[in-house]
KEMISE-165068 format. One record per residue (C-alpha): residue in three letters; chain; y negated, z, x negated. Coordinates in Angstrom, 2 decimals. Layout:
N
+--------+--------+---------+---------+---------+
! residu ! chaine !      c2 !      c3 !      c1 !
+--------+--------+---------+---------+---------+
!    ALA !      A !       Y !       Z !       X !
...
+--------+--------+---------+---------+---------+
END
This chain:
332
+--------+--------+---------+---------+---------+
! residu ! chaine !      c2 !      c3 !      c1 !
+--------+--------+---------+---------+---------+
!    MET !      A !  214.42 !  -71.86 !  -57.69 !
!    THR !      A !  213.10 !  -75.38 !  -57.00 !
!    ASP !      A !  210.48 !  -75.51 !  -54.22 !
!    SER !      A !  211.65 !  -78.77 !  -52.69 !
!    ARG !      A !  210.23 !  -79.48 !  -49.23 !
!    SER !      A !  213.54 !  -81.05 !  -48.28 !
!    ARG !      A !  215.20 !  -77.64 !  -48.46 !
!    LYS !      A !  215.23 !  -75.20 !  -45.57 !
!    PRO !      A !  212.78 !  -72.30 !  -45.83 !
!    VAL !      A !  213.78 !  -68.65 !  -46.03 !
!    ALA !      A !  211.74 !  -65.53 !  -45.40 !
!    VAL !      A !  212.06 !  -62.78 !  -48.01 !
!    GLY !      A !  211.37 !  -59.09 !  -47.45 !
!    ILE !      A !  210.81 !  -56.50 !  -50.19 !
!    ASP !      A !  210.73 !  -52.74 !  -49.61 !
!    THR !      A !  210.28 !  -50.11 !  -52.32 !
!    SER !      A !  210.65 !  -46.69 !  -50.71 !
!    ASN !      A !  211.15 !  -43.28 !  -52.28 !
!    TYR !      A !  214.92 !  -43.78 !  -52.01 !
!    THR !      A !  215.83 !  -47.46 !  -52.41 !
!    THR !      A !  214.72 !  -50.76 !  -53.94 !
!    SER !      A !  215.52 !  -53.39 !  -51.29 !
!    VAL !      A !  215.34 !  -57.18 !  -51.18 !
!    CYS !      A !  216.51 !  -59.27 !  -48.22 !
!    ALA !      A !  216.21 !  -62.94 !  -47.22 !
!    VAL !      A !  216.77 !  -64.48 !  -43.79 !
!    ASP !      A !  217.09 !  -68.15 !  -42.89 !
!    ASP !      A !  215.13 !  -70.06 !  -40.27 !
!    SER !      A !  217.36 !  -68.57 !  -37.56 !
!    GLY !      A !  216.80 !  -65.00 !  -38.74 !
!    HIS !      A !  220.28 !  -64.61 !  -40.23 !
!    VAL !      A !  220.71 !  -62.72 !  -43.50 !
!    VAL !      A !  221.43 !  -65.05 !  -46.41 !
!    PHE !      A !  220.84 !  -62.57 !  -49.24 !
!    GLU !      A !  220.56 !  -58.81 !  -49.47 !
!    GLU !      A !  220.67 !  -56.21 !  -52.19 !
!    ARG !      A !  219.73 !  -52.54 !  -52.20 !
!    ARG !      A !  219.72 !  -50.17 !  -55.15 !
!    LEU !      A !  219.53 !  -46.44 !  -54.56 !
!    LEU !      A !  217.13 !  -44.69 !  -56.88 !
!    ARG !      A !  218.85 !  -42.29 !  -59.26 !
!    VAL !      A !  218.16 !  -38.60 !  -58.80 !
!    PRO !      A !  219.30 !  -36.04 !  -61.43 !
!    ASP !      A !  222.14 !  -33.74 !  -60.40 !
!    GLY !      A !  220.76 !  -30.81 !  -58.40 !
!    GLY !      A !  217.48 !  -32.63 !  -57.78 !
!    ARG !      A !  215.84 !  -32.86 !  -54.36 !
!    GLY !      A !  214.02 !  -36.14 !  -54.85 !
!    LEU !      A !  211.85 !  -37.98 !  -57.33 !
!    MET !      A !  208.23 !  -37.79 !  -58.42 !
!    GLN !      A !  206.30 !  -40.90 !  -57.40 !
!    SER !      A !  205.91 !  -41.94 !  -61.04 !
!    ALA !      A !  209.66 !  -41.72 !  -61.66 !
!    ALA !      A !  210.47 !  -43.64 !  -58.46 !
!    LEU !      A !  207.88 !  -46.29 !  -59.29 !
!    PHE !      A !  209.41 !  -46.77 !  -62.75 !
!    GLN !      A !  212.87 !  -47.28 !  -61.26 !
!    HIS !      A !  211.56 !  -49.87 !  -58.78 !
!    ILE !      A !  209.87 !  -51.79 !  -61.59 !
!    SER !      A !  213.17 !  -51.66 !  -63.50 !
!    ASN !      A !  215.27 !  -52.75 !  -60.51 !
!    LEU !      A !  213.21 !  -55.62 !  -59.09 !
!    PRO !      A !  213.55 !  -58.24 !  -61.86 !
!    GLY !      A !  217.34 !  -58.22 !  -61.69 !
!    GLN !      A !  217.31 !  -58.31 !  -57.89 !
!    LEU !      A !  214.91 !  -61.24 !  -57.81 !
!    GLU !      A !  217.04 !  -63.11 !  -60.33 !
!    LYS !      A !  220.03 !  -62.67 !  -58.01 !
!    LEU !      A !  217.88 !  -63.85 !  -55.10 !
!    SER !      A !  216.98 !  -67.00 !  -57.02 !
!    GLU !      A !  220.64 !  -67.68 !  -57.85 !
!    ALA !      A !  221.67 !  -67.21 !  -54.22 !
!    LEU !      A !  219.04 !  -69.51 !  -52.73 !
!    THR !      A !  219.55 !  -72.69 !  -54.75 !
!    ALA !      A !  219.92 !  -74.67 !  -51.52 !
!    SER !      A !  216.81 !  -73.14 !  -49.92 !
!    ARG !      A !  213.13 !  -72.73 !  -50.64 !
!    LEU !      A !  210.82 !  -69.76 !  -50.23 !
!    GLY !      A !  208.84 !  -70.11 !  -47.02 !
!    ILE !      A !  207.14 !  -66.71 !  -46.86 !
!    ILE !      A !  207.31 !  -63.38 !  -48.71 !
!    GLY !      A !  206.79 !  -60.14 !  -46.79 !
!    VAL !      A !  206.46 !  -56.66 !  -48.23 !
!    SER !      A !  206.08 !  -53.11 !  -46.96 !
!    ALA !      A !  202.76 !  -52.11 !  -48.52 !
!    ALA !      A !  202.53 !  -48.58 !  -47.09 !
!    PRO !      A !  204.71 !  -45.95 !  -45.40 !
!    ARG !      A !  203.07 !  -46.29 !  -41.95 !
!    PRO !      A !  200.37 !  -48.30 !  -40.19 !
!    GLY !      A !  196.76 !  -47.36 !  -40.93 !
!    ARG !      A !  194.47 !  -47.43 !  -43.91 !
!    GLU !      A !  195.08 !  -43.78 !  -44.68 !
!    SER !      A !  198.80 !  -44.36 !  -45.24 !
!    TYR !      A !  199.55 !  -44.71 !  -48.94 !
!    MET !      A !  202.29 !  -44.04 !  -51.49 !
!    PRO !      A !  202.32 !  -45.42 !  -55.05 !
!    VAL !      A !  205.97 !  -46.52 !  -54.85 !
!    PHE !      A !  205.10 !  -49.34 !  -52.49 !
!    LEU !      A !  202.81 !  -50.90 !  -55.10 !
!    ALA !      A !  205.91 !  -52.04 !  -57.01 !
!    GLY !      A !  207.00 !  -54.12 !  -54.04 !
!    VAL !      A !  203.50 !  -55.48 !  -53.44 !
!    LEU !      A !  203.19 !  -56.57 !  -57.07 !
!    ALA !      A !  206.58 !  -58.30 !  -57.03 !
!    ALA !      A !  205.98 !  -59.96 !  -53.66 !
!    ARG !      A !  202.53 !  -61.27 !  -54.60 !
!    ALA !      A !  203.80 !  -62.61 !  -57.92 !
!    LEU !      A !  206.78 !  -64.29 !  -56.24 !
!    ALA !      A !  204.61 !  -65.86 !  -53.54 !
!    THR !      A !  202.05 !  -67.08 !  -56.07 !
!    GLY !      A !  204.71 !  -68.56 !  -58.32 !
!    ALA !      A !  206.44 !  -70.31 !  -55.42 !
!    GLY !      A !  203.20 !  -71.41 !  -53.75 !
!    CYS !      A !  204.33 !  -69.93 !  -50.44 !
!    ALA !      A !  202.81 !  -67.65 !  -47.80 !
!    PHE !      A !  202.50 !  -63.89 !  -48.30 !
!    MET !      A !  202.12 !  -61.09 !  -45.79 !
!    GLU !      A !  202.03 !  -57.30 !  -45.73 !
!    THR !      A !  203.54 !  -54.93 !  -43.20 !
!    ASN !      A !  204.59 !  -51.28 !  -43.49 !
!    HIS !      A !  207.83 !  -49.41 !  -44.10 !
!    GLN !      A !  207.95 !  -47.88 !  -40.63 !
!    ALA !      A !  207.51 !  -51.24 !  -38.90 !
!    GLY !      A !  210.34 !  -52.57 !  -41.07 !
!    HIS !      A !  212.64 !  -49.81 !  -39.82 !
!    ILE !      A !  211.70 !  -50.57 !  -36.22 !
!    ALA !      A !  212.25 !  -54.32 !  -36.67 !
!    ALA !      A !  215.70 !  -53.70 !  -38.19 !
!    GLY !      A !  216.51 !  -51.37 !  -35.30 !
!    VAL !      A !  215.39 !  -53.85 !  -32.65 !
!    ALA !      A !  217.47 !  -56.58 !  -34.30 !
!    THR !      A !  220.69 !  -54.55 !  -34.65 !
!    SER !      A !  220.69 !  -52.07 !  -31.76 !
!    GLY !      A !  220.86 !  -54.43 !  -28.81 !
!    ILE !      A !  217.79 !  -52.86 !  -27.15 !
!    PRO !      A !  216.60 !  -55.24 !  -24.39 !
!    LEU !      A !  212.83 !  -55.64 !  -24.45 !
!    GLN !      A !  210.41 !  -57.52 !  -22.21 !
!    ASP !      A !  207.18 !  -59.00 !  -23.56 !
!    GLY !      A !  204.54 !  -56.28 !  -23.68 !
!    GLU !      A !  207.02 !  -53.49 !  -22.94 !
!    THR !      A !  206.34 !  -50.15 !  -24.59 !
!    PHE !      A !  209.36 !  -48.30 !  -25.91 !
!    LEU !      A !  209.89 !  -45.13 !  -27.89 !
!    ALA !      A !  210.99 !  -45.11 !  -31.51 !
!    LEU !      A !  212.16 !  -41.97 !  -33.26 !
!    HIS !      A !  211.98 !  -42.42 !  -37.04 !
!    LEU !      A !  214.21 !  -39.83 !  -38.73 !
!    SER !      A !  214.30 !  -39.86 !  -42.50 !
!    GLY !      A !  213.61 !  -37.93 !  -45.68 !
!    GLY !      A !  209.90 !  -38.72 !  -45.50 !
!    THR !      A !  209.34 !  -39.11 !  -41.79 !
!    THR !      A !  209.98 !  -37.34 !  -38.50 !
!    ASP !      A !  207.82 !  -39.43 !  -36.20 !
!    LEU !      A !  207.99 !  -39.92 !  -32.45 !
!    LEU !      A !  206.34 !  -43.26 !  -31.72 !
!    ALA !      A !  205.24 !  -45.42 !  -28.80 !
!    VAL !      A !  205.83 !  -49.04 !  -29.86 !
!    GLU !      A !  204.96 !  -52.45 !  -28.51 !
!    LYS !      A !  205.87 !  -55.76 !  -30.10 !
!    GLN !      A !  202.69 !  -57.71 !  -30.85 !
!    ASP !      A !  202.73 !  -61.25 !  -32.19 !
!    ASN !      A !  204.37 !  -61.01 !  -35.63 !
!    ASP !      A !  204.48 !  -57.23 !  -36.02 !
!    TYR !      A !  204.46 !  -54.04 !  -33.94 !
!    ARG !      A !  201.69 !  -51.91 !  -32.48 !
!    ILE !      A !  202.69 !  -48.34 !  -33.29 !
!    GLU !      A !  201.09 !  -45.20 !  -31.92 !
!    THR !      A !  202.19 !  -41.73 !  -32.93 !
!    VAL !      A !  203.20 !  -39.44 !  -30.07 !
!    ALA !      A !  204.18 !  -36.51 !  -32.30 !
!    SER !      A !  205.15 !  -35.82 !  -35.92 !
!    GLY !      A !  206.95 !  -33.09 !  -37.83 !
!    LEU !      A !  204.97 !  -29.90 !  -38.34 !
!    ASP !      A !  206.41 !  -29.01 !  -41.75 !
!    LEU !      A !  209.64 !  -30.28 !  -43.33 !
!    HIS !      A !  210.89 !  -33.70 !  -42.40 !
!    VAL !      A !  214.37 !  -33.87 !  -40.92 !
!    GLY !      A !  215.79 !  -35.57 !  -44.02 !
!    GLN !      A !  214.32 !  -32.83 !  -46.20 !
!    PHE !      A !  216.13 !  -30.26 !  -44.06 !
!    VAL !      A !  219.39 !  -32.16 !  -44.57 !
!    ASP !      A !  218.88 !  -32.63 !  -48.29 !
!    ARG !      A !  217.82 !  -29.06 !  -49.06 !
!    ILE !      A !  220.85 !  -27.62 !  -47.30 !
!    GLY !      A !  223.02 !  -30.28 !  -48.91 !
!    VAL !      A !  221.81 !  -29.43 !  -52.41 !
!    ALA !      A !  222.31 !  -25.72 !  -51.65 !
!    LEU !      A !  225.90 !  -26.60 !  -50.76 !
!    GLY !      A !  226.34 !  -28.46 !  -54.05 !
!    LEU !      A !  226.24 !  -31.92 !  -52.49 !
!    PRO !      A !  224.61 !  -34.90 !  -54.25 !
!    PHE !      A !  221.13 !  -36.08 !  -53.27 !
!    PRO !      A !  220.54 !  -37.66 !  -50.81 !
!    ALA !      A !  223.03 !  -35.47 !  -48.98 !
!    GLY !      A !  223.26 !  -37.02 !  -45.53 !
!    LYS !      A !  226.63 !  -38.77 !  -45.76 !
!    GLN !      A !  228.33 !  -35.90 !  -47.56 !
!    LEU !      A !  226.89 !  -33.32 !  -45.16 !
!    GLU !      A !  228.24 !  -35.31 !  -42.22 !
!    LYS !      A !  231.66 !  -35.48 !  -43.88 !
!    LEU !      A !  231.62 !  -31.74 !  -44.53 !
!    ALA !      A !  230.58 !  -30.96 !  -40.95 !
!    GLY !      A !  233.45 !  -33.10 !  -39.70 !
!    GLU !      A !  235.85 !  -30.63 !  -41.29 !
!    TRP !      A !  234.64 !  -28.03 !  -38.78 !
!    ALA !      A !  235.61 !  -30.04 !  -35.70 !
!    LEU !      A !  236.82 !  -28.06 !  -32.68 !
!    LYS !      A !  235.77 !  -24.73 !  -34.23 !
!    PRO !      A !  232.95 !  -22.45 !  -33.03 !
!    VAL !      A !  229.68 !  -23.66 !  -34.56 !
!    PRO !      A !  227.17 !  -21.04 !  -35.75 !
!    ILE !      A !  223.85 !  -21.17 !  -33.95 !
!    ILE !      A !  220.92 !  -22.52 !  -35.92 !
!    PRO !      A !  217.79 !  -22.68 !  -33.76 !
!    SER !      A !  215.71 !  -25.77 !  -33.02 !
!    SER !      A !  211.97 !  -25.73 !  -32.56 !
!    VAL !      A !  209.86 !  -28.41 !  -30.82 !
!    LYS !      A !  206.30 !  -27.99 !  -29.52 !
!    SER !      A !  204.80 !  -30.85 !  -27.50 !
!    GLY !      A !  207.28 !  -33.22 !  -29.09 !
!    ALA !      A !  206.55 !  -32.06 !  -32.65 !
!    PRO !      A !  209.53 !  -30.52 !  -34.49 !
!    SER !      A !  209.59 !  -27.74 !  -37.05 !
!    PHE !      A !  212.47 !  -27.46 !  -39.52 !
!    ALA !      A !  211.21 !  -24.58 !  -41.66 !
!    GLY !      A !  212.76 !  -21.97 !  -39.35 !
!    PRO !      A !  216.11 !  -23.77 !  -39.03 !
!    LEU !      A !  216.24 !  -24.15 !  -42.83 !
!    THR !      A !  215.68 !  -20.42 !  -43.25 !
!    ALA !      A !  218.39 !  -19.66 !  -40.68 !
!    ALA !      A !  220.87 !  -21.99 !  -42.36 !
!    THR !      A !  220.10 !  -20.53 !  -45.79 !
!    ARG !      A !  220.72 !  -17.03 !  -44.46 !
!    LEU !      A !  224.08 !  -18.09 !  -43.06 !
!    LEU !      A !  225.09 !  -19.39 !  -46.48 !
!    ALA !      A !  223.93 !  -16.19 !  -48.16 !
!    ALA !      A !  225.95 !  -14.17 !  -45.66 !
!    GLY !      A !  229.13 !  -16.00 !  -46.64 !
!    GLU !      A !  229.46 !  -18.43 !  -43.71 !
!    ALA !      A !  231.83 !  -21.31 !  -44.43 !
!    PRO !      A !  230.00 !  -24.35 !  -45.88 !
!    ALA !      A !  231.53 !  -26.66 !  -43.28 !
!    ALA !      A !  230.40 !  -24.34 !  -40.49 !
!    VAL !      A !  226.84 !  -24.32 !  -41.82 !
!    ALA !      A !  226.88 !  -28.11 !  -42.11 !
!    ALA !      A !  228.06 !  -28.39 !  -38.50 !
!    GLY !      A !  225.36 !  -25.94 !  -37.39 !
!    VAL !      A !  222.65 !  -27.90 !  -39.18 !
!    LEU !      A !  223.64 !  -31.18 !  -37.53 !
!    ARG !      A !  223.87 !  -29.56 !  -34.10 !
!    SER !      A !  220.40 !  -28.07 !  -34.61 !
!    ILE !      A !  219.04 !  -31.50 !  -35.51 !
!    ALA !      A !  220.70 !  -33.04 !  -32.44 !
!    ALA !      A !  219.10 !  -30.39 !  -30.23 !
!    THR !      A !  215.73 !  -31.12 !  -31.84 !
!    VAL !      A !  216.12 !  -34.86 !  -31.24 !
!    GLU !      A !  217.02 !  -34.21 !  -27.61 !
!    LYS !      A !  213.92 !  -32.05 !  -27.06 !
!    MET !      A !  211.66 !  -34.60 !  -28.75 !
!    LEU !      A !  212.98 !  -37.45 !  -26.63 !
!    ARG !      A !  212.81 !  -35.54 !  -23.36 !
!    TYR !      A !  209.19 !  -34.69 !  -24.09 !
!    ALA !      A !  208.33 !  -38.28 !  -24.95 !
!    PHE !      A !  210.07 !  -39.81 !  -21.95 !
!    SER !      A !  208.11 !  -37.45 !  -19.71 !
!    ALA !      A !  204.78 !  -37.86 !  -21.52 !
!    THR !      A !  204.80 !  -41.66 !  -21.85 !
!    GLY !      A !  206.87 !  -42.92 !  -18.93 !
!    ALA !      A !  208.88 !  -45.12 !  -21.32 !
!    LYS !      A !  212.47 !  -45.81 !  -20.33 !
!    LYS !      A !  214.01 !  -46.81 !  -23.66 !
!    ALA !      A !  214.20 !  -45.13 !  -27.03 !
!    LEU !      A !  215.26 !  -46.58 !  -30.37 !
!    LEU !      A !  216.44 !  -44.26 !  -33.14 !
!    VAL !      A !  215.96 !  -45.47 !  -36.72 !
!    GLY !      A !  215.93 !  -44.02 !  -40.23 !
!    GLY !      A !  218.68 !  -42.65 !  -42.44 !
!    VAL !      A !  219.30 !  -39.53 !  -40.34 !
!    ALA !      A !  219.76 !  -41.71 !  -37.25 !
!    SER !      A !  222.90 !  -43.17 !  -38.88 !
!    ASN !      A !  224.65 !  -39.78 !  -38.61 !
!    GLN !      A !  227.45 !  -40.31 !  -36.10 !
!    LEU !      A !  227.86 !  -36.62 !  -35.27 !
!    ILE !      A !  224.19 !  -36.33 !  -34.32 !
!    ARG !      A !  224.41 !  -39.55 !  -32.33 !
!    ALA !      A !  227.48 !  -38.43 !  -30.42 !
!    ARG !      A !  225.88 !  -35.10 !  -29.55 !
!    VAL !      A !  222.61 !  -36.67 !  -28.35 !
!    GLU !      A !  224.38 !  -39.33 !  -26.29 !
!    LYS !      A !  226.58 !  -36.66 !  -24.72 !
!    ARG !      A !  223.57 !  -34.53 !  -23.78 !
!    PHE !      A !  221.71 !  -37.42 !  -22.17 !
!    GLY !      A !  224.85 !  -38.80 !  -20.57 !
!    ALA !      A !  225.39 !  -35.48 !  -18.81 !
!    ASP !      A !  221.97 !  -35.76 !  -17.17 !
!    ARG !      A !  222.61 !  -38.31 !  -14.46 !
!    GLY !      A !  219.14 !  -37.86 !  -13.00 !
!    LEU !      A !  217.38 !  -39.16 !  -16.13 !
!    GLU !      A !  217.33 !  -42.95 !  -16.10 !
!    THR !      A !  216.75 !  -43.69 !  -19.76 !
!    GLY !      A !  218.37 !  -45.82 !  -22.40 !
!    LEU !      A !  219.12 !  -44.67 !  -25.92 !
!    TYR !      A !  219.62 !  -47.27 !  -28.65 !
!    PHE !      A !  220.61 !  -46.64 !  -32.24 !
!    CYS !      A !  220.00 !  -48.89 !  -35.21 !
!    ASP !      A !  223.20 !  -50.20 !  -36.79 !
!    PRO !      A !  224.14 !  -47.54 !  -39.37 !
!    ALA !      A !  224.18 !  -50.21 !  -42.06 !
!    TYR !      A !  220.45 !  -50.76 !  -41.47 !
!    ALA !      A !  219.35 !  -47.28 !  -40.42 !
!    SER !      A !  218.68 !  -46.15 !  -43.99 !
!    ASP !      A !  216.02 !  -47.83 !  -46.13 !
!    ASN !      A !  216.39 !  -51.61 !  -46.31 !
!    ALA !      A !  214.32 !  -54.80 !  -46.32 !
!    LEU !      A !  215.89 !  -56.59 !  -43.34 !
!    GLY !      A !  213.12 !  -55.57 !  -40.95 !
!    VAL !      A !  210.43 !  -56.64 !  -43.41 !
!    ALA !      A !  212.13 !  -60.03 !  -43.81 !
!    LEU !      A !  212.36 !  -60.46 !  -40.03 !
!    ILE !      A !  208.67 !  -59.62 !  -39.56 !
!    ALA !      A !  207.82 !  -62.16 !  -42.27 !
!    HIS !      A !  210.10 !  -64.68 !  -40.58 !
!    ARG !      A !  208.28 !  -64.29 !  -37.26 !
!    HIS !      A !  204.93 !  -64.53 !  -39.01 !
!    GLY !      A !  205.97 !  -67.74 !  -40.74 !
!    ARG !      A !  207.24 !  -69.34 !  -37.55 !
!    ARG !      A !  204.08 !  -68.39 !  -35.64 !
!    SER !      A !  201.86 !  -69.72 !  -38.42 !
!    ALA !      A !  203.82 !  -72.98 !  -38.34 !
!    GLY !      A !  203.34 !  -73.17 !  -34.57 !
!    SER !      A !  207.05 !  -73.03 !  -33.75 !
+--------+--------+---------+---------+---------+
END
């Protein structure tokens, strides 16, 4: 890739989560000009990867992805490289898998002689959600974000600040994360990991039939999925139809999401909520939550969902944060 100043700059984002190796580039208008994601491979029957195994796969994936990036951007130059360096904001937030992305991003920026910046995985999800959900935001407005994934069940108060986002935690999961609940039931049902899409498909086979009750538990906005997992496992052991259990699990999650949001709207006074993360792409959960809030005419709130294509792990949000950082640094 020739770094000619006559070529238009692009902002590149790199994200190396526990599920996906992601690279994305956006042009000076914030439009995607390159994107590739590679799901990490999990052995059949597995429920995830050790950090060392995930790190190895990222290191194996990134060279080929960056070669494709170079081939795709022959008419552009690298303006800034952004990377998710940690799962969440804060110095205490750390996972080894993100070091693969940091190493690649720093090397790429050094080689190209361009700017480099770090953000975090959670901010990347929020940025992708803001860009694809249509949520209308005023400068300085605080909104809620509910991050639902295999490694996170966080209820957040968010405010856009300069290039990135100020994120404060309102409540977090007490035990299992919501994606772990989905994946453990999915694996018990013989579905591949991660199980979200297949569990949603299976639950859809139970449409218009009575759904078994699986409880939901939320205390001061903080959810617990250990009890619901036990209840779902007991239903399976008792011979309940797999599709019925899948439908019950998703309805339990929807009820949990509703309780979390109602608590947060009341506690913070925010009027808008953005749902991001892989579990937020589940259309059955979305339909149930929207129906429950739509039935409450006295609650003036707005729910916004990240585009399903960008709800799961990706680097679009990281690229957009880098893009804003580059424009601000350039004074534009």
